[in-house]
C-alpha angles and dihedrals in degrees: 000000000000121000108263096188109127092005128127131220129234131167119218123177089347096307123112116226134186119217140182132188123200131180122232135179095284108007147028106245118212125197124187131179135171113256090227089073093228109093123069128267115264115212135180144137142234128206115240094244094205119186112247117221129191108267096186131265091049092300122133120218124201117239091228118217096019087104123126118283118221108234135168086270093064093039090052089053092048091052093045090050091049091052099043101036104030102030092241112178117190090203096057122077107240145153123270116290108221107195092179115196110018100183095096099040103040122058106240104153090100093052120129112256130210111229121206120134119199137174 
């Protein structure tokens, strides 16, 4: 059984999944697994997609912490993509499904963003 500490729940097509998102140096990593413990783990990552602001003298400055926030809406899209495009079945024992970079295959432009500018 996978560790559920810090994970969130979502139900998609009648199956309950657990998921967790964690920021790294370059990406936000997302892990999803069916609560039944049968189906394989689904993994992938998003870029932060920070907004860049003018910092003076032709330099751009990242508006840190205005990156996308992974929510149930994005996780649902990842699960639906895994099922429709990769034949994922949460009721069949399988290896991990590594979807790699999700930015070009999952709609994220309507994602919630965290806003906090700092110097």
